[in-house]
GUBA-442713 format. One line per field, with one value per residue (C-alpha): x, y, z; residue in one letter; residue number from 1. Coordinates in Angstrom, 1 decimal. Layout:
% GUBA-442713
x <- (X / ...)
y <- (Y / ...)
z <- (Z / ...)
resn <- (A / ...)
resi <- (NUM / ...)
END
This chain:
% GUBA-442713
x <- (-66.9 / -65.6 / -62.3 / -61.3 / -61.7 / -59.7 / -56.8 / -56.7 / -56.3 / -52.9 / -52.5 / -52.8 / -49.9 / -51.1 / -48.7 / -49.3 / -52.5 / -51.0 / -51.7 / -48.9 / -47.6 / -48.9 / -46.1 / -45.0 / -45.6 / -42.5 / -40.0 / -40.9 / -39.3 / -36.6 / -37.1 / -34.6 / -34.2 / -33.2 / -30.5 / -29.0 / -28.9 / -25.1 / -23.9 / -20.5 / -19.6 / -19.3 / -16.5 / -14.3 / -11.7 / -9.0 / -6.6 / -8.4 / -7.5 / -3.9 / -4.9 / -6.6 / -3.7 / -1.0 / -0.8 / -0.1 / 2.5 / 4.2 / 4.3 / 5.5 / 8.3 / 9.5 / 9.1 / 9.2 / 11.2 / 13.8 / 15.0 / 15.4 / 17.4 / 19.5 / 20.3 / 21.3 / 23.8 / 25.3 / 25.8 / 28.8 / 30.3 / 31.8 / 29.1 / 29.4 / 26.5 / 28.7 / 31.5 / 31.7 / 29.1 / 26.5 / 22.9 / 22.2 / 25.3 / 27.9 / 30.7 / 33.5 / 32.3 / 34.7 / 33.6 / 34.5 / 32.6 / 31.6 / 33.7 / 30.6 / 29.0 / 32.2 / 32.6 / 28.9 / 29.1 / 32.0 / 30.2 / 28.9 / 26.2 / 24.4 / 24.0 / 23.0 / 20.4 / 19.0 / 18.8 / 17.1 / 14.6 / 13.5 / 13.4 / 11.1 / 9.1 / 8.6 / 7.5 / 5.1 / 3.6 / 2.4 / 1.0 / -0.6 / -2.3 / -3.7 / -5.0 / -6.6 / -8.4 / -9.7 / -11.0 / -12.6 / -14.3 / -15.7 / -16.9 / -18.7 / -20.8 / -24.4 / -25.2 / -22.6 / -24.1 / -22.9 / -20.8 / -20.1 / -18.7 / -16.3 / -15.2 / -14.4 / -12.5 / -10.3 / -9.0 / -8.0 / -4.5 / -3.9 / -4.6 / -2.5 / 0.9 / 3.7 / 5.9 / 3.2 / 2.8 / 6.6 / 6.8 / 4.0 / 5.2 / 8.8 / 7.4 / 5.5 / 8.7 / 10.9 / 13.6 / 13.1 / 9.6 / 7.9 / 4.4 / 5.4 / 8.3 / 6.1 / 3.5 / 6.2 / 7.6 / 4.3 / 5.1 / 8.7 / 10.3 / 13.3 / 13.3 / 13.9 / 15.9 / 13.7 / 16.3 / 19.7 / 18.4 / 18.2 / 15.3 / 13.3 / 13.8 / 12.6 / 9.5 / 8.9 / 9.0 / 6.8 / 4.3 / 4.1 / 3.6 / 1.0 / -1.0 / -1.0 / -1.9 / -3.9 / -7.2 / -6.7 / -6.0 / -8.9 / -11.3 / -9.7 / -10.3 / -13.8 / -14.6 / -13.3 / -15.4 / -18.6 / -18.0 / -18.2 / -21.7 / -23.9 / -25.1 / -21.7 / -22.0 / -25.6 / -24.6 / -21.7 / -24.1 / -26.6 / -23.8 / -23.0 / -19.9 / -19.0 / -18.1 / -14.4 / -14.8 / -16.8 / -14.0 / -11.3 / -12.9 / -15.1 / -13.6 / -9.9 / -10.1 / -12.1 / -9.4 / -6.6 / -6.1 / -6.6 / -4.0 / -1.6 / -2.3 / -1.7 / 1.4 / 2.8 / 1.9 / 3.2 / 6.5 / 7.0 / 6.0 / 8.3 / 11.3 / 10.5 / 10.4 / 12.0 / 10.2 / 9.5 / 13.1 / 14.5 / 12.4 / 13.1 / 16.8 / 17.2 / 19.9 / 20.2 / 22.9 / 20.4 / 21.9 / 25.2 / 25.3 / 23.2 / 20.4 / 17.7 / 19.4 / 17.0 / 17.6 / 16.0 / 17.8 / 21.1 / 20.3 / 19.5 / 22.6 / 24.9 / 23.5 / 22.7 / 24.5 / 27.9 / 29.7 / 27.2 / 28.2 / 25.5 / 26.9 / 27.2 / 23.7 / 22.5 / 24.2 / 22.4 / 19.1 / 19.9 / 20.6 / 17.3 / 15.5 / 17.1 / 16.0 / 12.5 / 12.4 / 13.6 / 11.0 / 8.3 / 9.3 / 9.1 / 5.7 / 4.5 / 5.6 / 3.9 / 0.7 / 0.7 / 1.2 / -1.7 / -3.9 / -3.1 / -3.8 / -7.1 / -8.0 / -7.4)
y <- (-4.0 / -2.4 / -3.1 / 0.5 / 0.2 / -3.0 / -1.5 / 1.6 / -0.5 / 0.1 / -3.7 / -4.4 / -4.1 / -1.9 / -3.4 / -7.1 / -7.1 / -9.3 / -8.6 / -6.8 / -8.1 / -6.1 / -4.0 / -5.5 / -3.3 / -4.7 / -3.6 / 0.0 / 1.2 / 3.7 / 7.2 / 8.4 / 11.6 / 9.7 / 7.9 / 11.1 / 13.0 / 12.5 / 12.3 / 13.7 / 10.6 / 8.7 / 10.9 / 10.1 / 7.3 / 5.8 / 8.6 / 10.9 / 8.6 / 9.6 / 13.3 / 12.5 / 10.3 / 12.7 / 14.7 / 11.6 / 10.4 / 13.7 / 14.0 / 10.4 / 10.9 / 14.1 / 13.2 / 9.4 / 7.9 / 10.7 / 10.7 / 6.9 / 7.0 / 10.0 / 8.5 / 5.3 / 7.2 / 9.2 / 6.0 / 5.5 / 8.9 / 10.6 / 13.2 / 16.7 / 19.0 / 22.1 / 20.9 / 20.9 / 22.8 / 22.5 / 21.5 / 18.2 / 18.2 / 15.5 / 17.6 / 17.9 / 14.9 / 12.0 / 8.7 / 5.9 / 2.9 / 0.3 / 1.7 / 3.0 / -0.5 / -2.2 / 0.1 / -0.2 / -4.0 / -3.7 / -1.2 / -2.8 / -0.1 / -1.6 / -5.0 / -3.3 / -1.3 / -4.4 / -6.3 / -3.4 / -2.8 / -6.5 / -6.7 / -3.7 / -5.2 / -8.4 / -6.8 / -4.5 / -6.6 / -9.8 / -8.2 / -5.6 / -8.2 / -10.1 / -6.8 / -5.8 / -9.1 / -8.9 / -5.4 / -6.3 / -9.3 / -6.9 / -4.4 / -7.2 / -8.1 / -7.4 / -6.4 / -3.6 / -0.1 / 3.0 / 1.0 / 4.0 / 5.9 / 3.2 / 2.6 / 6.3 / 6.4 / 3.6 / 5.9 / 8.8 / 7.3 / 6.8 / 10.5 / 11.8 / 13.3 / 10.8 / 13.4 / 14.0 / 10.3 / 9.9 / 12.8 / 11.6 / 8.1 / 9.4 / 10.9 / 7.8 / 5.7 / 8.1 / 6.6 / 8.7 / 10.2 / 8.1 / 6.7 / 3.2 / 3.0 / 4.4 / 1.7 / -1.0 / 0.4 / -0.3 / -4.0 / -3.7 / -3.5 / -1.3 / 1.5 / 0.4 / 2.6 / 2.5 / 4.4 / 2.7 / -0.9 / -2.5 / -4.8 / -2.3 / 0.4 / -1.8 / -2.7 / 1.0 / 1.8 / -1.2 / 0.0 / 3.4 / 1.7 / -0.7 / 2.1 / 4.0 / 1.3 / -1.3 / 0.6 / 1.0 / -2.6 / -3.5 / -1.8 / -3.8 / -7.0 / -5.9 / -5.4 / -8.9 / -10.4 / -8.7 / -10.4 / -13.9 / -15.3 / -15.4 / -18.9 / -20.3 / -19.1 / -20.3 / -23.7 / -23.9 / -22.8 / -25.5 / -28.0 / -27.0 / -24.9 / -22.4 / -18.8 / -19.6 / -22.5 / -20.4 / -17.8 / -20.4 / -22.5 / -19.9 / -16.5 / -17.1 / -19.2 / -16.4 / -13.9 / -15.7 / -13.4 / -10.3 / -11.5 / -12.0 / -8.5 / -6.8 / -8.8 / -7.6 / -4.0 / -4.2 / -5.6 / -2.9 / -0.2 / -1.7 / -1.2 / 2.5 / 3.3 / 6.6 / 9.2 / 7.1 / 5.9 / 9.3 / 11.1 / 8.6 / 8.5 / 12.2 / 11.7 / 10.3 / 7.8 / 5.8 / 6.3 / 5.6 / 2.0 / 2.4 / 0.5 / 2.5 / 2.8 / 1.6 / 1.4 / 4.7 / 6.4 / 5.0 / 6.4 / 9.8 / 9.9 / 8.9 / 11.4 / 14.4 / 13.7 / 14.8 / 13.0 / 14.3 / 11.6 / 11.8 / 9.0 / 6.7 / 7.5 / 6.7 / 3.3 / 2.7 / 3.5 / 0.9 / -1.7 / -0.9 / -1.3 / -4.7 / -5.8 / -4.6 / -6.5 / -9.7 / -9.3 / -8.6 / -11.7 / -13.8 / -12.4 / -13.1 / -16.7 / -17.1 / -15.5 / -17.7 / -20.8 / -19.8 / -19.1 / -22.4 / -24.2 / -22.4 / -23.4 / -27.0)
z <- (-44.5 / -47.7 / -49.3 / -48.9 / -45.2 / -45.1 / -47.1 / -44.9 / -41.8 / -40.1 / -39.7 / -43.5 / -45.9 / -48.8 / -51.3 / -50.8 / -48.8 / -46.2 / -42.5 / -40.6 / -37.3 / -34.4 / -32.8 / -29.5 / -26.5 / -24.8 / -27.4 / -28.3 / -31.5 / -30.8 / -32.0 / -34.6 / -32.7 / -29.6 / -31.4 / -32.7 / -29.4 / -29.2 / -32.8 / -31.9 / -29.9 / -33.1 / -34.3 / -31.3 / -31.4 / -29.3 / -29.9 / -27.6 / -24.7 / -25.0 / -24.5 / -21.2 / -19.8 / -21.1 / -17.8 / -15.8 / -18.3 / -18.3 / -14.5 / -14.2 / -16.7 / -15.0 / -11.3 / -11.5 / -14.4 / -14.8 / -11.2 / -11.2 / -14.4 / -13.3 / -9.9 / -11.7 / -13.8 / -10.9 / -8.9 / -11.2 / -10.4 / -7.4 / -7.8 / -6.3 / -7.0 / -6.5 / -8.8 / -12.6 / -14.7 / -12.0 / -12.3 / -13.9 / -16.0 / -15.5 / -16.9 / -14.4 / -12.3 / -11.7 / -13.1 / -10.7 / -12.2 / -9.7 / -6.8 / -5.0 / -5.2 / -4.1 / -1.1 / -0.3 / -0.2 / 2.3 / 4.5 / 7.7 / 8.0 / 5.0 / 6.6 / 9.9 / 8.1 / 6.3 / 9.6 / 11.4 / 8.6 / 8.5 / 12.3 / 12.5 / 9.6 / 11.5 / 14.8 / 13.0 / 10.2 / 12.0 / 15.2 / 13.1 / 10.9 / 14.0 / 15.5 / 12.1 / 11.6 / 15.2 / 14.8 / 11.5 / 13.2 / 15.9 / 13.3 / 11.4 / 14.4 / 13.4 / 17.0 / 17.0 / 17.3 / 15.5 / 13.0 / 10.7 / 13.7 / 14.7 / 11.1 / 10.8 / 14.1 / 12.8 / 10.0 / 12.4 / 13.1 / 9.4 / 8.5 / 11.4 / 10.5 / 10.8 / 12.5 / 15.1 / 15.8 / 16.2 / 18.6 / 20.7 / 20.9 / 21.5 / 24.7 / 25.6 / 25.3 / 27.1 / 29.4 / 32.5 / 32.2 / 29.6 / 30.5 / 29.3 / 31.7 / 34.5 / 33.9 / 33.8 / 37.1 / 38.8 / 38.2 / 39.4 / 36.0 / 35.6 / 33.1 / 29.6 / 27.2 / 24.1 / 22.1 / 22.8 / 23.3 / 19.9 / 20.5 / 22.6 / 20.0 / 17.2 / 19.2 / 19.9 / 16.2 / 15.3 / 17.9 / 16.1 / 12.7 / 14.1 / 15.7 / 12.5 / 10.0 / 12.0 / 11.5 / 7.8 / 7.3 / 9.5 / 7.0 / 4.2 / 6.1 / 6.9 / 3.3 / 2.5 / 5.4 / 4.2 / 0.8 / 2.5 / 1.9 / 5.1 / 4.0 / 4.9 / 8.5 / 8.7 / 7.5 / 10.0 / 12.8 / 11.9 / 12.0 / 15.5 / 14.9 / 17.6 / 16.9 / 17.0 / 14.7 / 12.2 / 12.4 / 11.9 / 9.1 / 7.3 / 7.9 / 7.7 / 4.5 / 2.9 / 3.9 / 2.2 / -0.7 / 1.4 / 3.9 / 1.0 / -0.3 / 3.1 / 3.6 / 0.2 / 0.8 / 4.4 / 3.2 / 0.6 / 3.2 / 5.8 / 3.5 / 3.4 / 7.1 / 7.7 / 9.8 / 12.9 / 13.6 / 12.6 / 15.1 / 17.9 / 17.3 / 16.7 / 14.1 / 10.6 / 11.5 / 13.6 / 17.0 / 18.8 / 17.6 / 14.5 / 16.3 / 14.5 / 11.1 / 8.4 / 4.6 / 3.8 / 6.7 / 5.4 / 1.9 / 3.3 / 5.6 / 2.8 / 0.3 / 2.5 / 5.8 / 6.9 / 4.1 / 1.4 / -1.2 / -3.8 / -5.9 / -2.9 / -1.9 / -5.4 / -5.2 / -1.9 / -3.7 / -6.4 / -3.7 / -2.0 / -5.4 / -5.9 / -2.4 / -3.1 / -6.4 / -4.7 / -2.0 / -4.5 / -6.5 / -3.4 / -2.6 / -6.1 / -6.0 / -2.6 / -3.9 / -7.0 / -4.9 / -2.6 / -5.6 / -7.2 / -4.0 / -3.7 / -7.2 / -6.5)
resn <- (X / X / X / X / X / X / X / X / X / X / X / X / X / X / X / X / X / X / X / X / X / X / X / X / X / X / X / X / X / X / X / X / X / X / X / X / X / X / X / X / X / X / X / X / X / X / X / X / X / X / X / X / X / X / X / X / X / X / X / X / X / X / X / X / X / X / X / X / X / X / X / X / X / X / X / X / X / X / X / X / X / X / X / X / X / X / X / X / X / X / X / X / X / X / X / X / X / X / X / X / X / X / X / X / X / X / X / X / X / X / X / X / X / X / X / X / X / X / X / X / X / X / X / X / X / X / X / X / X / X / X / X / X / X / X / X / X / X / X / X / X / X / X / X / X / X / X / X / X / X / X / X / X / X / X / X / X / X / X / X / X / X / X / X / X / X / X / X / X / X / X / X / X / X / X / X / X / X / X / X / X / X / X / X / X / X / X / X / X / X / X / X / X / X / X / X / X / X / X / X / X / X / X / X / X / X / X / X / X / X / X / X / X / X / X / X / X / X / X / X / X / X / X / X / X / X / X / X / X / X / X / X / X / X / X / X / X / X / X / X / X / X / X / X / X / X / X / X / X / X / X / X / X / X / X / X / X / X / X / X / X / X / X / X / X / X / X / X / X / X / X / X / X / X / X / X / X / X / X / X / X / X / X / X / X / X / X / X / X / X / X / X / X / X / X / X / X / X / X / X / X / X / X / X / X / X / X / X / X / X / X / X / X / X / X / X / X / X / X / X / X / X / X / X / X / X / X / X / X / X / X / X / X / X / X / X / X / X / X / X / X / X / X / X)
resi <- (1 / 2 / 3 / 4 / 5 / 6 / 7 / 8 / 9 / 10 / 11 / 12 / 13 / 14 / 15 / 16 / 17 / 18 / 19 / 20 / 21 / 22 / 23 / 24 / 25 / 26 / 27 / 28 / 29 / 30 / 31 / 32 / 33 / 34 / 35 / 36 / 37 / 38 / 39 / 40 / 41 / 42 / 43 / 44 / 45 / 46 / 47 / 48 / 49 / 50 / 51 / 52 / 53 / 54 / 55 / 56 / 57 / 58 / 59 / 60 / 61 / 62 / 63 / 64 / 65 / 66 / 67 / 68 / 69 / 70 / 71 / 72 / 73 / 74 / 75 / 76 / 77 / 78 / 79 / 80 / 81 / 82 / 83 / 84 / 85 / 86 / 87 / 88 / 89 / 90 / 91 / 92 / 93 / 94 / 95 / 96 / 97 / 98 / 99 / 100 / 101 / 102 / 103 / 104 / 105 / 106 / 107 / 108 / 109 / 110 / 111 / 112 / 113 / 114 / 115 / 116 / 117 / 118 / 119 / 120 / 121 / 122 / 123 / 124 / 125 / 126 / 127 / 128 / 129 / 130 / 131 / 132 / 133 / 134 / 135 / 136 / 137 / 138 / 139 / 140 / 141 / 142 / 143 / 144 / 145 / 146 / 147 / 148 / 149 / 150 / 151 / 152 / 153 / 154 / 155 / 156 / 157 / 158 / 159 / 160 / 161 / 162 / 163 / 164 / 165 / 166 / 167 / 168 / 169 / 170 / 171 / 172 / 173 / 174 / 175 / 176 / 177 / 178 / 179 / 180 / 181 / 182 / 183 / 184 / 185 / 186 / 187 / 188 / 189 / 190 / 191 / 192 / 193 / 194 / 195 / 196 / 197 / 198 / 199 / 200 / 201 / 202 / 203 / 204 / 205 / 206 / 207 / 208 / 209 / 210 / 211 / 212 / 213 / 214 / 215 / 216 / 217 / 218 / 219 / 220 / 221 / 222 / 223 / 224 / 225 / 226 / 227 / 228 / 229 / 230 / 231 / 232 / 233 / 234 / 235 / 236 / 237 / 238 / 239 / 240 / 241 / 242 / 243 / 244 / 245 / 246 / 247 / 248 / 249 / 250 / 251 / 252 / 253 / 254 / 255 / 256 / 257 / 258 / 259 / 260 / 261 / 262 / 263 / 264 / 265 / 266 / 267 / 268 / 269 / 270 / 271 / 272 / 273 / 274 / 275 / 276 / 277 / 278 / 279 / 280 / 281 / 282 / 283 / 284 / 285 / 286 / 287 / 288 / 289 / 290 / 291 / 292 / 293 / 294 / 295 / 296 / 297 / 298 / 299 / 300 / 301 / 302 / 303 / 304 / 305 / 306 / 307 / 308 / 309 / 310 / 311 / 312 / 313 / 314 / 315 / 316 / 317 / 318 / 319 / 320 / 321 / 322 / 323 / 324 / 325 / 326 / 327 / 328 / 329 / 330 / 331 / 332 / 333 / 334 / 335 / 336 / 337 / 338 / 339 / 340 / 341 / 342 / 343 / 344)
END
């Protein structure tokens, strides 16, 4: 072979005459054209992110932050929207300092509303959690047919209008012609007044809330159950564990964080119950003895009811915010304790 042929070989370096390394077929060399397909992306920087999040920030400031700050200010006034300069101006409004808060802390309706709210929360949250976990366990069964259909059906109550749910359940819990009382009458139980009786009315409201949110929470629990490795169930089955023992010692520990999450969300949502008790009571003051008066109904009745005291209603809103913060703090501490226990 001539030297010219050797030098022209693609595997020989023409300058030093040393053999070149054969190109690896597993790491193909990138084409320069392919690297420059999107040259404009290099000119972008983090400042463009502010442009994309600006609509949310603007909407949050206008409809989220500003109402909170403004209501905090008018809580210190005897505010009349028709007095003074009108609009959002505070000119002509009477500054009363902490009088709204002092009168609020002496108002028996506040403590009645707090008690009713947490009572409804208790009767709705814990039964709802048991039902949701049970439904999720049924949906996780590998022998269940038409799983997608049943999962879709569970979301129907959640997308139903709250007002429609309250009206339908108001008819079901009617004193004279309600289906619930008719069924109870078959067993010799006298008619129950689900509006005037405090405990019965709270259970009726809790039933509405449970019917609406049990399916939604069941899908959350189902997603958490599907994340539990099947090997744990197989190992438990080989050790002779029954279905109930597998559920108790494998499924429930795996749902610890999800249970905490649903408890936190349910607590915050329970402090905002409004449409169901309002529809059942038929009045914003919560009935003849305020047996259905919740915190949000108390706020609405104070600000937009017969008295129409906007400053007093704003003070109620601040008290509700403080209660929510306290409950959230308790939930945070409980969650951190559970997480630390799980880590150990």
